[in-house]
C-alpha angles and dihedrals in degrees: 000000000000092000092050090048093047092050091050095050093044087051089053096045106036117353137088108233112269115000132034141226108210134180130219092223133035127231109275115257094242103115136062119234117240109273093239092063088069119088140042125336134180134202141136127268124232089280096053094254116139113260131192130213127189118188119194137161116273101184137317107336092345127108139194124217115197113194125190140155116259113268091017106082090155090066094071128159121196128206125186115208148170127215135209133183114219123173107329095328137087118218133190129202125200132175113245129212118262090249087062092049096275117235116084142311120222117201137167124232141180139181104228134210090271088057091248123145106231119188122202130200130200116257106248094213095053093047090050086051091050088051091046091053090045093243086124132020122233149114142230117269132185121229133168085260092058137265113338136164132251113214113207097173116125112270089244091059091044091054091047089056092046094047093053107106089219086066100050093114094062089090118082123188110251105175140351123210131193125205108273111251098028 
């Protein structure tokens, strides 16, 4: 049950439904997250059940996200992550368990004008296409969530691809959180 719950929470927090885009290396821990990212957030999981998210510091330029269903604080899942601002976007990188392909997830995030935390995933099909066109390097991987890809391009090459305005639609909204208590 723990594996299923971990996969469900990861899906709600970081992952696009179904298949995954993973990366061999994490973002380097060189940059501080925006202060407004820290604190309590609330959303609903894939089944419409209330979900809480608490983001705190976990060291210099490292952060911890603790996710749990409302009313069940004992069912906590923790994710350590780093952030980076590149161009006009913020990114986060977190390690994944082996059952979800291992390696690292890379997601975009923003705090919008409504003060919501919006997390974006990378569109699997577009990343596959970029690999097929040799814009990025990578390979197919199997996970419990289905077939995904493992990108092994250098992070500078990944950012060049993501920063290209022609690839703006590579980001797909995964989850939207509101400040808890608002």
